[in-house]
DSSP file (Angstrom, degrees, kcal/mol; ACC not computed):
  #  RESIDUE AA STRUCTURE BP1 BP2  ACC     N-H-->O    O-->H-N    N-H-->O    O-->H-N    TCO  KAPPA ALPHA  PHI   PSI    X-CA   Y-CA   Z-CA
    1    1 A M              0   0    0      0, 0.0     2,-0.8     0, 0.0    13,-0.2   0.000 360.0 360.0 360.0 -45.1   91.6   72.5  103.6
    2    2 A D        +     0   0    0     11,-0.5    11,-0.1     1,-0.1    12,-0.1  -0.830 360.0 168.1-111.0  92.4   88.1   71.2  102.9
    3    3 A N        +     0   0    0     -2,-0.8     2,-0.2     9,-0.2     9,-0.2  -0.120  33.8 111.3-100.7  36.3   88.4   68.3  100.4
    4    4 A N        -     0   0    0      6,-0.1     7,-2.3     1,-0.0     2,-0.5  -0.530  62.0-113.8-101.9 171.2   85.0   66.7  100.5
    5    5 A K  E     +A   10   0A   0      5,-0.2     2,-0.4    -2,-0.2     5,-0.2  -0.890  27.7 177.8-106.0 136.9   82.1   66.2   98.2
    6    6 A Q  E >  S-A    9   0A   0      3,-2.7     3,-2.1    -2,-0.5    -2,-0.0  -0.995  74.4 -10.9-132.3 129.5   78.8   67.7   98.9
    7    7 A N  T 3  S-     0   0    0     -2,-0.4     3,-0.1     1,-0.3    -1,-0.1   0.803 128.6 -57.6  56.5  30.5   75.9   67.3   96.6
    8    8 A G  T 3  S+     0   0    0      1,-0.3     2,-0.5     0, 0.0    -1,-0.3   0.533 111.3 123.0  74.1  13.7   78.3   65.8   94.0
    9    9 A I  E <   -A    6   0A   0     -3,-2.1    -3,-2.7     2,-0.0     2,-0.4  -0.907  60.8-134.9-111.6 128.4   80.4   68.9   94.0
   10   10 A K  E     -A    5   0A   0     -2,-0.5     2,-0.4    -5,-0.2    -5,-0.2  -0.665  28.1-160.2 -80.7 131.7   84.1   68.5   94.9
   11   11 A K        +     0   0    0     -7,-2.3     2,-0.4    -2,-0.4    -7,-0.0  -0.953  18.6 171.3-120.6 136.9   85.1   71.2   97.3
   12   12 A E        -     0   0    0     -2,-0.4     2,-0.5    -9,-0.2    -9,-0.2  -0.937   6.2-176.1-146.0 125.0   88.4   72.5   98.2
   13   13 A L        +     0   0    0     -2,-0.4   -11,-0.5   -11,-0.1     2,-0.2  -0.941   9.0 171.9-129.6 118.4   89.2   75.5  100.3
   14   14 A K        -     0   0    0     -2,-0.5     2,-0.4   -13,-0.2    -2,-0.0  -0.724  18.7-147.9-118.2 156.1   92.8   76.7  100.8
   15   15 A F        -     0   0    0     -2,-0.2     2,-0.2     4,-0.0    51,-0.1  -0.989  20.8-126.0-127.2 135.2   94.2   80.0  102.5
   16   16 A D    >>  -     0   0    0     -2,-0.4     3,-1.4     1,-0.1     4,-1.3  -0.581  25.5-112.7 -77.9 149.1   97.3   81.6  101.3
   17   17 A D  H 3> S+     0   0    0      1,-0.3     4,-3.0    -2,-0.2     5,-0.2   0.870 117.5  58.0 -54.3 -36.1  100.1   82.2  104.0
   18   18 A A  H 3> S+     0   0    0      1,-0.2     4,-1.6     2,-0.2    -1,-0.3   0.880 101.0  53.7 -66.5 -31.3   99.4   86.0  103.5
   19   19 A V  H <> S+     0   0    0     -3,-1.4     4,-1.7     2,-0.2    -1,-0.2   0.881 111.1  44.9 -59.1 -43.2   95.8   85.7  104.4
   20   20 A I  H  X S+     0   0    0     -4,-1.3     4,-3.0     1,-0.2    -2,-0.2   0.930 111.6  54.8 -68.5 -43.5   96.7   84.0  107.7
   21   21 A A  H  X S+     0   0    0     -4,-3.0     4,-2.4     1,-0.2    -1,-0.2   0.820 107.1  50.6 -59.7 -30.3   99.5   86.6  108.4
   22   22 A K  H  X S+     0   0    0     -4,-1.6     4,-2.5     2,-0.2     5,-0.3   0.889 109.9  48.8 -78.1 -34.7   97.0   89.4  108.0
   23   23 A I  H  X S+     0   0    0     -4,-1.7     4,-2.1     2,-0.2    -2,-0.2   0.957 115.5  44.5 -59.8 -50.7   94.7   87.8  110.4
   24   24 A V  H  X S+     0   0    0     -4,-3.0     4,-2.1     1,-0.2    -2,-0.2   0.897 113.6  49.5 -65.4 -42.8   97.5   87.3  112.8
   25   25 A G  H  X S+     0   0    0     -4,-2.4     4,-1.9     2,-0.2    -1,-0.2   0.911 111.5  47.7 -65.3 -45.0   99.0   90.7  112.4
   26   26 A I  H  < S+     0   0    0     -4,-2.5     4,-0.5     1,-0.2    -1,-0.2   0.891 112.7  50.0 -58.8 -39.5   95.7   92.6  112.8
   27   27 A T  H >< S+     0   0    0     -4,-2.1     3,-0.9    -5,-0.3     4,-0.4   0.867 108.7  50.5 -72.1 -35.5   94.9   90.6  115.8
   28   28 A C  H >< S+     0   0    0     -4,-2.1     3,-1.2     1,-0.2     6,-0.2   0.872 105.8  56.0 -66.8 -39.4   98.2   91.2  117.5
   29   29 A N  T 3< S+     0   0    0     -4,-1.9    -1,-0.2     1,-0.3    -2,-0.2   0.552 103.5  58.2 -68.0 -13.6   98.0   95.0  117.0
   30   30 A E  T <  S+     0   0    0     -3,-0.9     2,-0.4    -4,-0.5    -1,-0.3   0.533  83.3  99.1 -88.1 -13.9   94.7   94.8  118.8
   31   31 A V  S X  S-     0   0    0     -3,-1.2     3,-1.7    -4,-0.4    59,-0.1  -0.644  82.3-115.4 -83.9 123.1   96.1   93.3  122.0
   32   32 A E  T 3  S+     0   0    0     -2,-0.4     3,-0.1     1,-0.2    -1,-0.1  -0.273 101.8  32.9 -58.3 129.3   96.8   95.8  124.8
   33   33 A G  T 3  S+     0   0    0      1,-0.3    45,-2.4    -4,-0.1     2,-0.6  -0.008  91.1 106.8 109.1 -32.7  100.6   96.0  125.4
   34   34 A V  E <   -B   77   0B   0     -3,-1.7    -1,-0.3    -6,-0.2    43,-0.3  -0.725  42.2-177.8 -71.9 117.6  101.7   95.4  121.8
   35   35 A Y  E     -     0   0B   0     41,-2.1     2,-0.3    -2,-0.6    42,-0.2   0.917  59.0 -38.2 -75.1 -56.5  103.0   98.4  120.2
   36   36 A S  E     -B   76   0B   0     40,-1.8    40,-3.0    22,-0.0     2,-0.4  -0.983  50.0-106.7-159.9 175.2  103.7   97.1  116.9
   37   37 A L  E     -B   75   0B   0     -2,-0.3     2,-0.5    38,-0.2    38,-0.3  -0.916  35.1-138.2-105.3 135.2  105.0   94.3  114.9
   38   38 A E        -     0   0    0     36,-2.5    36,-0.2    -2,-0.4     2,-0.1  -0.830  10.4-158.3-103.3 129.1  108.4   94.6  113.3
   39   39 A G        -     0   0    0     -2,-0.5    18,-0.1     1,-0.2    -1,-0.0  -0.359  33.7 -87.0 -91.4 175.2  109.3   93.5  109.8
   40   40 A G    >>  -     0   0    0     -2,-0.1     4,-2.3     1,-0.1     3,-0.6  -0.046  57.3 -79.2 -68.3-178.7  112.9   92.8  108.6
   41   41 A M  H 3> S+     0   0    0      1,-0.3     4,-2.4     2,-0.2     5,-0.2   0.877 130.7  52.3 -53.5 -46.5  115.2   95.4  107.2
   42   42 A M  H 3> S+     0   0    0      2,-0.2     4,-1.6     1,-0.2    -1,-0.3   0.827 108.7  51.8 -58.0 -35.0  113.6   95.6  103.9
   43   43 A A  H <> S+     0   0    0     -3,-0.6     4,-2.1     2,-0.2    -1,-0.2   0.901 109.6  49.7 -67.7 -41.4  110.2   96.0  105.4
   44   44 A N  H  X S+     0   0    0     -4,-2.3     4,-0.8     1,-0.2    -2,-0.2   0.934 111.3  49.2 -66.3 -44.2  111.5   98.9  107.6
   45   45 A I  H >X S+     0   0    0     -4,-2.4     3,-0.8     1,-0.2     4,-0.7   0.884 109.5  50.4 -68.3 -35.3  113.1  100.6  104.6
   46   46 A T  H >X S+     0   0    0     -4,-1.6     3,-0.9     1,-0.2     4,-0.7   0.873 103.9  61.1 -69.6 -37.8  109.9  100.3  102.5
   47   47 A D  H 3< S+     0   0    0     -4,-2.1    -1,-0.2     1,-0.2    -2,-0.2   0.720  94.4  63.5 -61.0 -23.8  108.0  101.9  105.5
   48   48 A M  H << S+     0   0    0     -3,-0.8    -1,-0.2    -4,-0.8    -2,-0.2   0.872 110.2  38.2 -70.1 -35.2  110.2  105.0  105.1
   49   49 A F  H << S+     0   0    0     -3,-0.9     2,-0.4    -4,-0.7    -2,-0.2   0.490 115.7  51.6 -97.7  -7.1  108.7  105.6  101.6
   50   50 A T     <  -     0   0    0     -4,-0.7    -1,-0.0    -3,-0.1     0, 0.0  -0.967  53.7-154.9-134.8 148.6  105.0  104.6  102.2
   51   51 A K        +     0   0    0     -2,-0.4     2,-0.1     2,-0.1    -1,-0.1   0.669  62.2 113.6 -90.7 -22.6  102.3  105.3  104.5
   52   52 A D        -     0   0    0      1,-0.1     2,-0.4     2,-0.0    -2,-0.1  -0.337  63.2-135.7 -62.4 129.6  100.5  102.1  104.0
   53   53 A E        -     0   0    0     -2,-0.1    -1,-0.1     2,-0.0    -2,-0.1  -0.700  11.4-152.0 -84.3 127.3  100.5   99.8  107.2
   54   54 A D    >   -     0   0    0     -2,-0.4     3,-2.2     1,-0.1    -7,-0.0  -0.898   5.9-164.1 -98.3  99.6  101.2   96.4  106.3
   55   55 A P  T 3  S+     0   0    0      0, 0.0    -1,-0.1     0, 0.0   -26,-0.1   0.684  87.0  62.8 -61.2 -19.1   99.5   94.1  108.9
   56   56 A T  T >  S+     0   0    0    -31,-0.1     3,-2.0   -32,-0.1     2,-0.2   0.512  73.6 117.4 -82.4  -6.8  101.7   91.2  107.9
   57   57 A K  T <  S+     0   0    0     -3,-2.2   -18,-0.2     1,-0.3     3,-0.1  -0.454  82.6  15.7 -68.6 133.4  105.0   92.9  108.9
   58   58 A G  T 3  S+     0   0    0      1,-0.2    16,-1.9    -2,-0.2     2,-0.4   0.545 103.9 114.0  77.2  12.3  106.7   90.9  111.6
   59   59 A V  E <   -C   73   0B   0     -3,-2.0     2,-0.4    14,-0.2    -1,-0.2  -0.956  40.8-177.8-115.9 133.7  104.6   88.0  111.0
   60   60 A S  E     -C   72   0B   0     12,-2.5    12,-2.1    -2,-0.4     2,-0.4  -0.994   9.4-168.3-128.6 131.5  105.7   84.7  109.6
   61   61 A V  E     -C   71   0B   0     -2,-0.4     2,-0.5    10,-0.2    10,-0.2  -0.960  10.8-168.2-127.0 132.3  103.3   81.8  109.0
   62   62 A D  E     -C   70   0B   0      8,-3.0     8,-2.1    -2,-0.4     2,-0.9  -0.925   5.6-163.1-121.8 107.5  103.8   78.1  108.2
   63   63 A L  E     -C   69   0B   0     -2,-0.5     6,-0.2     6,-0.2   -46,-0.1  -0.798   9.9-174.8 -85.6 104.8  100.8   76.0  107.0
   64   64 A S  S    S-     0   0    0      4,-1.9    -1,-0.2    -2,-0.9     5,-0.1   0.938  74.3  -8.1 -70.0 -48.0  101.9   72.5  107.5
   65   65 A D  S    S-     0   0    0      3,-0.5    -1,-0.2   -64,-0.0     4,-0.1   0.041 102.5 -88.9-141.4  26.4   99.1   70.4  106.0
   66   66 A D  S    S+     0   0    0      2,-0.3     3,-0.1     1,-0.1    -3,-0.0   0.589 123.7  61.4  70.5   8.9   96.4   72.9  105.2
   67   67 A K  S    S+     0   0    0      1,-0.3    38,-2.8    37,-0.1     2,-0.4   0.619  92.1  56.9-130.5 -30.6   95.0   72.4  108.7
   68   68 A D  E     - d   0 105B   0     36,-0.2    -4,-1.9    38,-0.1    -3,-0.5  -0.902  61.9-159.0-119.1 143.1   97.6   73.4  111.2
   69   69 A V  E     -Cd  63 106B   0     36,-3.2    38,-2.0    -2,-0.4    39,-1.2  -0.941   6.2-165.5-125.3 125.3   99.3   76.8  111.5
   70   70 A S  E     -Cd  62 108B   0     -8,-2.1    -8,-3.0    -2,-0.4     2,-0.4  -0.935  17.5-163.6-109.5 137.1  102.6   77.7  113.1
   71   71 A V  E     -Cd  61 109B   0     37,-2.2    39,-2.0    -2,-0.4     2,-0.4  -0.923  11.7-169.7-126.2 140.8  103.1   81.5  113.7
   72   72 A S  E     -Cd  60 110B   0    -12,-2.1   -12,-2.5    -2,-0.4     2,-0.4  -0.993  12.1-167.5-134.1 132.8  106.3   83.5  114.5
   73   73 A L  E     -Cd  59 111B   0     37,-2.7    39,-3.0    -2,-0.4     2,-0.5  -0.963  20.1-156.5-128.3 140.6  106.1   87.1  115.5
   74   74 A D  E     - d   0 112B   0    -16,-1.9   -36,-2.5    -2,-0.4     2,-0.3  -0.986  36.7-178.6-106.8 109.8  108.7   90.0  115.9
   75   75 A A  E     -Bd  37 113B   0     37,-3.0    39,-4.2    -2,-0.5    40,-0.9  -0.811  31.5-153.0-124.1 152.9  107.0   92.4  118.4
   76   76 A T  E     -Bd  36 115B   0    -40,-3.0   -41,-2.1    -2,-0.3   -40,-1.8  -0.986  27.1-169.6-112.9 134.3  107.7   95.8  120.1
   77   77 A V  E     -Bd  34 116B   0     38,-1.9    40,-2.5    -2,-0.4     2,-0.3  -0.752  26.6 -93.2-121.5 163.9  105.9   96.1  123.4
   78   78 A R  E >   - d   0 117B   0    -45,-2.4     3,-1.5    -2,-0.3    40,-0.2  -0.607  43.8-110.1 -85.5 145.4  105.3   98.8  125.8
   79   79 A Y  T 3  S+     0   0    0     38,-3.4     3,-0.1    -2,-0.3    40,-0.1  -0.362 100.4  28.8 -72.2 145.8  107.7   99.3  128.5
   80   80 A G  T 3  S+     0   0    0      1,-0.3    -1,-0.3    -2,-0.1     2,-0.2   0.371  91.4 121.7  84.5  -4.1  106.4   98.5  132.0
   81   81 A E  S <  S-     0   0    0     -3,-1.5     2,-0.8   -48,-0.1    -1,-0.3  -0.554  75.1-105.6 -85.6 156.4  103.9   95.8  130.8
   82   82 A N     >  -     0   0    0     -2,-0.2     4,-2.2     1,-0.2     5,-0.1  -0.733  34.1-163.4 -84.4 108.4  103.9   92.2  131.9
   83   83 A V  H  > S+     0   0    0     -2,-0.8     4,-3.0     1,-0.2     5,-0.3   0.948  85.0  53.5 -69.4 -53.0  105.4   90.5  128.7
   84   84 A P  H  > S+     0   0    0      0, 0.0     4,-2.1     0, 0.0    -1,-0.2   0.911 110.0  49.6 -45.5 -42.6  104.3   87.0  129.6
   85   85 A D  H  > S+     0   0    0      2,-0.2     4,-2.5     1,-0.2    -2,-0.2   0.930 110.6  49.7 -51.3 -54.3  100.8   88.3  130.0
   86   86 A I  H  X S+     0   0    0     -4,-2.2     4,-2.2     1,-0.2    -1,-0.2   0.907 110.8  50.6 -51.3 -50.5  101.0   90.1  126.7
   87   87 A F  H  X S+     0   0    0     -4,-3.0     4,-2.3     2,-0.2    -1,-0.2   0.875 109.2  50.7 -59.8 -42.1  102.2   86.8  125.1
   88   88 A N  H  X S+     0   0    0     -4,-2.1     4,-2.5    -5,-0.3     5,-0.2   0.935 110.4  48.6 -66.2 -46.7   99.4   84.8  126.5
   89   89 A K  H  X S+     0   0    0     -4,-2.5     4,-2.3     1,-0.2     5,-0.2   0.868 112.5  50.0 -62.5 -35.9   96.8   87.2  125.3
   90   90 A V  H  X S+     0   0    0     -4,-2.2     4,-2.2    -5,-0.2     5,-0.2   0.901 110.0  49.1 -68.6 -39.0   98.3   87.2  121.9
   91   91 A T  H  X S+     0   0    0     -4,-2.3     4,-2.0     2,-0.2    -2,-0.2   0.870 113.6  44.5 -62.1 -42.5   98.4   83.6  121.7
   92   92 A M  H  X S+     0   0    0     -4,-2.5     4,-2.2     2,-0.2    -2,-0.2   0.947 115.7  48.6 -69.4 -48.1   94.8   83.1  122.7
   93   93 A A  H  X S+     0   0    0     -4,-2.3     4,-2.7    -5,-0.2     5,-0.2   0.879 112.2  47.9 -55.0 -48.8   93.6   85.9  120.4
   94   94 A V  H  X S+     0   0    0     -4,-2.2     4,-2.9    -5,-0.2     5,-0.3   0.956 113.3  47.6 -59.2 -56.0   95.5   84.6  117.4
   95   95 A A  H  X S+     0   0    0     -4,-2.0     4,-1.5    -5,-0.2    11,-0.2   0.869 115.0  46.1 -56.6 -37.8   94.3   81.0  118.0
   96   96 A K  H  X S+     0   0    0     -4,-2.2     4,-2.9     2,-0.2    -2,-0.2   0.956 115.8  42.2 -71.2 -50.8   90.8   82.1  118.4
   97   97 A N  H  X S+     0   0    0     -4,-2.7     4,-2.4     2,-0.2     5,-0.3   0.885 114.3  51.4 -65.6 -39.1   90.6   84.5  115.4
   98   98 A V  H  X>S+     0   0    0     -4,-2.9     4,-2.6    -5,-0.2     5,-0.8   0.954 115.9  43.5 -54.0 -52.3   92.5   82.1  113.0
   99   99 A R  H  X5S+     0   0    0     -4,-1.5     4,-1.0    -5,-0.3    -2,-0.2   0.892 114.3  48.6 -64.6 -44.8   90.1   79.3  114.0
  100  100 A Q  H  <5S+     0   0    0     -4,-2.9    -1,-0.2     1,-0.2    -2,-0.2   0.906 120.5  35.4 -67.9 -41.2   87.0   81.5  113.8
  101  101 A M  H  <5S+     0   0    0     -4,-2.4    -2,-0.2    -5,-0.2    -1,-0.2   0.800 135.9  16.4 -83.7 -29.0   87.8   83.0  110.4
  102  102 A T  H  <5S-     0   0    0     -4,-2.6    -3,-0.2    -5,-0.3    -2,-0.2   0.660  86.2-124.2-120.1 -28.5   89.5   80.0  108.7
  103  103 A G     << +     0   0    0     -4,-1.0    -4,-0.2    -5,-0.8     2,-0.2   0.427  68.7 132.8  86.7  -2.4   88.8   76.8  110.5
  104  104 A L        -     0   0    0     -6,-0.7     2,-0.5   -36,-0.0    -1,-0.3  -0.509  54.7-126.8 -83.3 155.1   92.6   76.2  110.9
  105  105 A N  E     -d   68   0B   0    -38,-2.8   -36,-3.2    -2,-0.2     2,-0.7  -0.884   9.9-140.1-106.0 127.8   94.3   75.3  114.2
  106  106 A V  E     +d   69   0B   0     -2,-0.5   -36,-0.2   -11,-0.2     3,-0.1  -0.806  26.1 172.7 -81.1 114.0   97.2   77.3  115.5
  107  107 A T  E     +     0   0B   0    -38,-2.0     2,-0.3    -2,-0.7   -37,-0.2   0.446  61.8  24.6-101.8  -7.7   99.5   74.7  116.9
  108  108 A E  E     -d   70   0B   0    -39,-1.2   -37,-2.2   -17,-0.0     2,-0.4  -0.935  53.1-174.7-159.3 136.9  102.4   76.9  117.7
  109  109 A V  E     -d   71   0B   0     -2,-0.3     2,-0.4   -39,-0.2   -37,-0.2  -0.983   6.8-179.9-127.5 120.6  103.1   80.6  118.5
  110  110 A K  E     -d   72   0B   0    -39,-2.0   -37,-2.7    -2,-0.4     2,-0.4  -0.978   5.4-173.5-118.7 133.8  106.6   82.0  118.9
  111  111 A M  E     -d   73   0B   0     -2,-0.4     2,-0.5   -39,-0.2   -37,-0.2  -0.994   9.0-162.5-130.7 126.9  107.1   85.7  119.7
  112  112 A T  E     -d   74   0B   0    -39,-3.0   -37,-3.0    -2,-0.4     2,-0.7  -0.948  18.8-138.3-107.9 122.4  110.5   87.5  119.8
  113  113 A V  E     +d   75   0B   0     -2,-0.5   -37,-0.2   -39,-0.2     3,-0.1  -0.823  24.9 178.1 -89.5 109.5  110.3   90.9  121.7
  114  114 A K  E     -     0   0B   0    -39,-4.2     2,-0.3    -2,-0.7   -38,-0.2   0.749  63.3  -1.9 -85.9 -34.8  112.5   93.1  119.4
  115  115 A D  E     -d   76   0B   0    -40,-0.9   -38,-1.9     2,-0.0     2,-0.4  -0.970  52.7-147.9-157.8 156.0  112.1   96.3  121.4
  116  116 A M  E     -d   77   0B   0     -2,-0.3     2,-0.4   -40,-0.2   -38,-0.2  -0.962  24.6-157.2-134.2 116.0  110.3   97.8  124.5
  117  117 A L  E     -d   78   0B   0    -40,-2.5   -38,-3.4    -2,-0.4     2,-0.1  -0.783   7.0-140.1-107.1 142.8  109.3  101.4  124.2
  118  118 A T     >  -     0   0    0     -2,-0.4     4,-2.4   -40,-0.2     5,-0.2  -0.352  36.2-100.0 -84.5 168.4  108.7  103.9  127.0
  119  119 A R  H  > S+     0   0    0      1,-0.2     4,-3.0     2,-0.2     5,-0.2   0.897 124.4  53.5 -57.7 -39.6  105.8  106.5  126.7
  120  120 A E  H  > S+     0   0    0      1,-0.2     4,-2.5     2,-0.2    -1,-0.2   0.912 109.3  45.9 -71.3 -38.8  108.2  109.1  125.7
  121  121 A E  H  > S+     0   0    0      2,-0.2     4,-2.4     1,-0.2    -1,-0.2   0.882 112.2  51.5 -59.5 -37.4  109.6  107.0  122.9
  122  122 A I  H  X S+     0   0    0     -4,-2.4     4,-3.0     2,-0.2     5,-0.3   0.947 110.8  49.2 -66.1 -49.3  106.1  106.1  121.8
  123  123 A A  H  X S+     0   0    0     -4,-3.0     4,-1.9    -5,-0.2    -2,-0.2   0.924 110.8  50.5 -55.3 -44.3  105.2  109.9  121.8
  124  124 A R  H  X S+     0   0    0     -4,-2.5     4,-2.4     2,-0.2    -1,-0.2   0.928 111.0  48.2 -58.3 -46.4  108.3  110.8  119.8
  125  125 A N  H  X S+     0   0    0     -4,-2.4     4,-2.9     1,-0.2    -2,-0.2   0.899 110.8  49.8 -62.4 -40.2  107.5  108.1  117.2
  126  126 A E  H  X S+     0   0    0     -4,-3.0     4,-1.7     1,-0.2    -1,-0.2   0.774 110.5  51.1 -72.1 -24.0  103.9  109.3  116.9
  127  127 A A  H  X S+     0   0    0     -4,-1.9     4,-2.3    -5,-0.3    -1,-0.2   0.902 110.4  48.7 -71.5 -39.9  105.1  112.8  116.4
  128  128 A K  H  X S+     0   0    0     -4,-2.4     4,-2.5     2,-0.2    -2,-0.2   0.964 111.3  51.1 -53.2 -52.9  107.5  111.7  113.7
  129  129 A D  H  X S+     0   0    0     -4,-2.9     4,-2.3     1,-0.2    -1,-0.2   0.863 109.9  49.1 -55.4 -41.0  104.7  109.8  112.1
  130  130 A K  H  X S+     0   0    0     -4,-1.7     4,-2.2     2,-0.2    -1,-0.2   0.854 108.5  53.0 -60.0 -42.7  102.5  112.8  112.2
  131  131 A E  H  X S+     0   0    0     -4,-2.3     4,-1.8     2,-0.2    -2,-0.2   0.901 110.1  47.3 -63.4 -40.5  105.2  114.9  110.7
  132  132 A K  H  X S+     0   0    0     -4,-2.5     4,-2.6     2,-0.2    -2,-0.2   0.923 109.1  54.0 -63.5 -47.5  105.6  112.5  107.8
  133  133 A D  H  X S+     0   0    0     -4,-2.3     4,-2.5     1,-0.2    -2,-0.2   0.894 110.2  48.8 -56.3 -41.5  101.9  112.3  107.3
  134  134 A N  H  X S+     0   0    0     -4,-2.2     4,-1.8     2,-0.2    -1,-0.2   0.823 111.4  48.6 -68.6 -34.1  101.9  116.2  107.0
  135  135 A E  H  X S+     0   0    0     -4,-1.8     4,-2.3     2,-0.2    -2,-0.2   0.864 111.5  49.6 -69.6 -40.9  104.8  116.2  104.5
  136  136 A R  H  X S+     0   0    0     -4,-2.6     4,-2.7     2,-0.2    -2,-0.2   0.909 110.6  49.8 -59.8 -48.9  103.1  113.5  102.4
  137  137 A E  H  X S+     0   0    0     -4,-2.5     4,-1.9     2,-0.2    -2,-0.2   0.894 111.8  49.5 -55.7 -45.8   99.8  115.6  102.4
  138  138 A G  H  X S+     0   0    0     -4,-1.8     4,-2.6     1,-0.2    -2,-0.2   0.948 110.6  49.7 -59.3 -53.4  101.7  118.7  101.4
  139  139 A Q  H  X S+     0   0    0     -4,-2.3     4,-2.6     1,-0.2    -2,-0.2   0.869 109.6  49.3 -55.9 -43.3  103.4  116.9   98.7
  140  140 A R  H  X S+     0   0    0     -4,-2.7     4,-2.5     2,-0.2    -1,-0.2   0.875 111.1  51.5 -69.2 -32.3  100.1  115.4   97.3
  141  141 A K  H  X S+     0   0    0     -4,-1.9     4,-2.1     2,-0.2    -2,-0.2   0.927 111.3  49.0 -61.1 -48.0   98.6  119.0   97.4
  142  142 A R  H  X S+     0   0    0     -4,-2.6     4,-2.3     2,-0.2    -2,-0.2   0.936 112.7  46.4 -59.1 -49.7  101.7  120.2   95.4
  143  143 A D  H  X S+     0   0    0     -4,-2.6     4,-1.8     1,-0.2    -2,-0.2   0.887 112.1  50.4 -60.2 -42.7  101.3  117.4   92.9
  144  144 A A  H  X S+     0   0    0     -4,-2.5     4,-1.4     1,-0.2    -1,-0.2   0.838 111.3  49.1 -69.0 -30.8   97.6  117.9   92.4
  145  145 A T  H  X S+     0   0    0     -4,-2.1     4,-1.6     1,-0.2    -2,-0.2   0.895 109.5  50.3 -64.8 -44.5   98.2  121.6   91.9
  146  146 A S  H  < S+     0   0    0     -4,-2.3    -2,-0.2     2,-0.2    -1,-0.2   0.821 108.6  54.7 -68.1 -32.7  100.9  121.0   89.3
  147  147 A L  H  < S+     0   0    0     -4,-1.8    -1,-0.2     1,-0.2    -2,-0.2   0.894 108.4  48.0 -64.3 -44.4   98.5  118.6   87.4
  148  148 A R  H  <        0   0    0     -4,-1.4    -1,-0.2     1,-0.3    -2,-0.2   0.825 360.0 360.0 -69.7 -29.9   95.9  121.2   87.2
  149  149 A A     <        0   0    0     -4,-1.6    -1,-0.3    -5,-0.1    -2,-0.2   0.464 360.0 360.0 -70.7 360.0   98.4  123.8   85.9
């Protein structure tokens, strides 16, 4: 990105697509009305076996010339919310944060709404997530006990 010389030192700063995707993913998940970003089938299968939240899930980034960024998102939003308003907030927040953290310009944001969840669906999802967390914690304790034995 930065290919100039300063004080006789050649400088070059580049960002991997995954870094930009992480900024975008975290930013989107902070916008009111966005429930989650959705990955493809493989990401969703992986999620069944791990608790690690991948902030790049559902985010696709294209760095055209190390200065301009195009972003595509697959999102689930909350039912009853104004989706065009959510999209505008996502677009502004993504452009601001990417520019602030990297100096890169976001030139395009595309968002596909993959699902819209009601409060009841969100509550069920959160209950399932809590149940999975409890199962994982129980397994960790059993594993730790068997290691000590």
